[in-house]
C-alpha positions, 0 to 999 in steps of 0.5 A: 187605672189612669195614673201620672206621676207629679214628682219623683225622688230617689235619696242616697239611703236608697228611698225612692218616693213618688207622688202620682195623679189618680185621674179616675179617682182624683186623689194623690197616692204617694209611694215611698220604696226602700230599695233592694229591701223588698219595703214600701208604703203608699198613702192616697189623698184627695185632690184639693185642686185638679192638677191643670199645670202641676200641682196647687201648693196645698196639694205639693206641701201635703205630699212632701209632708207625707213622704217624710212621714212614710219614710220616717216610717220604713226608717223606724220599722227597719230599725235605723232610728 
């Protein structure tokens, strides 16, 4: 399975987020990890437009929205909300 990182981000709370393009099944995978706590969540979605020179605006917006939701879910499971 060949994956390429499209974007990655870390925040002050220790959340690390990556969006990867899975070339084999033409999908994006968003992975959020709570560093040091051993918690992570991931979800995939199909590509709207192949990322020849980067993500299309629709895929980028969807990946960011998905990442925000996954961070919220981990936050909630930790009792931080």
